[in-house]
Each structure stands twice: as C-alpha cells, then as structure tokens.
N, C-alpha and C positions, 0 to 999 in steps of 0.2 A: 579472428579471435584466436589467441594463443592459449592452449590448454597445457598446464604443467603436469608432471607425473603424479601426483597425489590427487588428481582430479580437480585441483584448484585452477583458477584461471588468472592470467596475468592482469587482466582488467575485466570488470564485470560488465557484460554488454547490456546496454539500455535500448529496448525496443520502443520506438515512438509510434504510437498507433496511427497518427495521421501520415506517417511516412510509408506505411506498408498496406493500407487498406483504402485505396482510391481517394486518399486525401481526407476521408471522413473520420472525425475523432470518435467513432463508434463502430463496434463490430459485434455480430452475433453469428455463431456457426456451430456445427456439430463436430466433435472429435471422437474418433474411435481408436482402440488399441491396436487394430490391424493395419494402421497407416504408418509406415516406417518413418516418413518424413516428420509427422507429428510427434511420434515417440522420441525421435532423436532431438527435436526442438525442445520438448518438455523435459528431456533428461539432462539438458545442459543448464548449469546455473545462469540465471539471467534476471532481469527486472524490466518493468514497464513504467511509462510515464503516466499511466492512468490507473483507475480502479479495475479490478477483475472480479467477476462473479462466475463461478463454475458450478453448474447443477449436475451432480453425479447421478446418472440414471441407472447404470448397471456396473457391476464389478467392484474392484477394490484398487485404491491408489496408495502408494507410499510416497509421502511428500515431505520436503523440508522447506520451511518458510523462515527466513532469517536463522534463528538458532533453535527452532522447535521442530521436532519430528512428529509426523502423524501417520497413522494408517487409517484411511477413510474408506468406509464401505457404503454403498448405495442403500437407500437414498440419502443424500446429504448435499449441502452446499459448501463450497470452499470460497473464502472471501479474502481479498488482498488489497492493500492500499498501494498508492504509487510508491516506487522506489524499493519495495520489499524484495529481497533476493530470494528466489525460489527455484526448486528443482523437483521434478516428479518422476516416479517410476510407474509406468502404465502397463497393466496386463492386457492380453489380447481381447478379453471380454468386456473391456471398459467402454462405456458410452457417456459422453459429456456434452452438455450445452454450454459453450463458452460465451460470455458477454463481457466486453471490455469497453471502457469509455474514459475520456479525459474529464477532469472536474468541470471544465468550461462547457461541456456538452449539456449539462443539466440546465433547465430553465432557471432564471434568477430567483423566482419565487421559492424554488426548492432549497436554495441555500438558506432561506429564512426558516424552513421547517426543521432542518436538522442542525443542531448545535454541535454534535459530537460524532463526526464521521469515524473517528477512531473507535468509538464504542461499537459501531456496527462492523466495520471492515477489519478490525484486528481480532475478530473471533477465531480466524483461522479455519476451523471446520465446525459445522453445525449439523448434527443429525436431523433428519426430517421424518415426520410421520407421513403416512400416505396422503392424508388430508392436506398437510402443508405442501407436499410435493405438487399435488394437483393445483393448488392455489398459485404457486410460482410458475408452473408450466402454462397456466392459462395466459399469464402476461408474456412469458417467453415465446409462446406460439404466435401471439399477435405481433410481437416485436419482429420475429423472424419473417412473417408474411410481409410486413410493411418494409423491412429492410431489403427484401428480395424483389420488391415491386418498383415500378417507375411512376407511381402516382404523384399528383401535385401535392405540395406541402408535406412531402414524405418526412423531411427532417423534423418538422414541428410535431408530427404524430409520434415519431420515435422518441423525441425528448420527453413528451408527456407520458407515454407508456413506460419509459424508463423511470421517470419520477415515481409512478405508482408501484413499480416493481421494487425499487429501493425502499420505499416506505413499508411495503409488505415484508421485505427481508428484515428491516429494523424491528418490526413487531415480533419476528421469530427469533432473531439472534440476540436481541436485548429486550426481553419482556418487561423490564422495569421502566421502559420508556425514558431512560436517562439521556437518550439521544435527541429527544424532542426539544425544540427551541420555541420559547416565547419571544417573538421578535421585538428587540429594543436596541437602542444605540450601544449599550454595553456589549451585548452579544455580537453586534456588527463589528465592533472594534476588536474583540477577542478573536473572532473568526478571521478578520483581515490580517491580524497579527500572525496567526498560525499559517495562513497562506503565504505571507511574506517570509516567514522563517523557513518554510519548505523550499522557497525559491532562492533564498539568499544566504543560507546558513554557512556556505563555504567561505564567503568573503565578509559577511557582516556578523559580528559576534557580540556586540554590545546592545543593551536595551535602548540606548540613545539613538543608535542607527535606525531602529524600527519606529521609535517615537517620532523622529524627524519625518519619516515617510508617511506617518499617519497624522502629522500636524498636531501632536499633543506633547505634553511634557513626559519625560521618562517616569516620573513619580506617578502621574495619572495612569499611564499605560500599565505600570507594574501593579498598581492597586486594582485596576479593572480586571486584569488577567488573573490575579490571585483570587479575587472574589468569585470569579466564575469557574476557574479551572482548579482551584485549590493549590496552585503552585505559582511562584512568581515568574515574571517574564524571563529573567536570566536563566532560571532552571529550565524553562521550555527550550530556550536556545541551546543551552549546554546539553540537554537530553537529545536533541536532534543531532548535534555534533558527535555525541558519544555513540549513538546508534550507527551512524555512518562509519565511525572508526571501527566498531565491532564487526560490521559487515565486511569491511576491507581486510581486517585481520583474519576473519574466519574463511571467507570465500576467495580472497585474492592472494597474490604473492608479492605484496608490497613490503618494503622495509618500514620500520618505525619512522625513520627520517622522512621517507616519501609521504607517509600518511600525515605526519605533522605538517608538512608543507602544503599538502592538498587541502587540509582543513584550517589553514591560516593560523597555525600556532607559531609563536616566535621561534622556537627551536624544538628539537626532539626531547630535550631534558624537561622543558615545560610541559610538553604533551604527556610524557611519562608521569609527571606529578599530577596533572589534571586527571588522567585516566585512573590512576590509583586512588585518588580522592573519591571518585565516583563509583568505583567498582571494588576497591580493596585489593585489586590485582594490578600488576604491571601489564602493559600490552602484550609482552612476550608470554607471560604466565597465562593470560586470558586465552591467547591463541592456542597454546599447548593444551590447556584444560578442555576447551570447547571441542577442539579437533579430536582429542582422545575420547570424549564423551559421545560424539555423534558419528564418528567414522569407524 
C-alpha cells in the first residue's frame, strides 16, 4: 500500500474477511490500545467487504467513517457497512470487541427480517446505557465462546447467534423499527436490487441492466423501488456511484480522469457535470472543501 504525504493513500485497501481469518466469513476478537500492530492497522484508512460491529468497552476513540468525524467514549457501539472507508485513533486505555461478517454469513431467514441494513449500520456511533451494553455483551460472549471452540455445527450456531445480536442492535440503533421487514415479493425485489447495485455499480449504470438481471421490466423495477425506498432505481444507482466518487476524492490520490474511468463515465467532462448536478460542487471543489474541513 502506497501512502502519500498528506496521509492520503494511492488506493484504498480492501480487506476481505475470508482472506485473512481461516477462510471463515466471520470474526470476533478483542482489541486493546496497547497492541501496536492493531493501533497501526486501525490508524490506516481502509475498508472491508463485510459489516463491522465494534463494542467499545473502555476508553475513547477518534474515528473517521467516510466524511464524518466522531469521538466515541465507552460504552458505545460503532457500526459500519461494507465498503465504508474508515480510520481510527486508539488510546492506550481502549478495549473493544470487534465482530465482522460478510452479508452471506447470515442465515437466509435473517434477510427477510431486515429490510433496511443501511438504517442500522449507517448509524456510525451509538451510545449505550449499561443495560444495553450488558444485553449486547451476553450475545458477544456466546459468540466468542463458540468461535473459539471446535464443536460440531459451530458455524450454524455462530450464524444464529449473530442474527440475534444484529436484531438486538437494530432495536437500539433504530428504535423506530424502520429496519423491520414484512416479507413479500416487493421487498425481495428491492433487497435484491440493492445487493446487485452494491456488486455491479462500477460497470452497470442503467436501470435496464438490473431489471434484466431480476427478470422484470425497468418500469416495474423502478415503481417497486420507489414505493419502498422513496427514491427511484436510477437515483439509488447514481447515489452509490456518487458515494464511491466522494470516497476516492477524499481518501485517495486519484485524478478526476482516473475516477471517471473507474466509475464507467464516458469521460471526465461528463463526470464533472454529473458530480456537480448531485452535489452543487465540482469534484475538485468537493475534494478541497472536505479535506480542509476534516484535516
């Protein structure tokens, strides 16, 4: 990984959970601020291909997630979605339980319970009461014991305990229950569409691309997505592309031309117009403004 002089990186490293933890798309472990290796890892901007749940037991952390800055004091939970770029400054007194998992690790029934993962995991930081901390720790301790065991059907137990933990976190981070799903075919289509956008937004930019993969017409897909998410399907695709462009502009050292090519724009002039339409700023202005604000 090449680090440039302003602390930015030439490319944002992506850590794949299954590549670094015994091939299992799940991990739970304890992190402390007196471990130099962990402090260095967390202090470098990076992202993961899965969800992250960090239960802060002791101390205070300064963290950046995408373009937001937080100072988090225990007890609290820190939540992140796949692909979010993050960086943490950890003090010596910090103690954390880190839980990471890929979306596929959850049992299929769980995907029918939650319609809005973004509602839960985009919270960033959620303070906890002592009662809430103890509730989450009860699940975390069971997960850790099972993870460190060699018992039969270990993975099945982990999946089901993780499901329970995520639901418990949803009740805390989003008390309105907006994340709950009543299972039906419309929710299934909207959920599948969001998954496909997350996977293919670099190369597939039109509603018709996703409608073809879902075996429906573009009009039907658009109407379904808009009725459930309040935004049409093209907006969801463009929003994903815009977020990735912002991440590359803020964290990386890419030219506008390189970012335009990476996100499959016809040319950098079209990318400039697209970016300004959605943000009111040119890419260069956004980069300058956000770096001055947060650095």
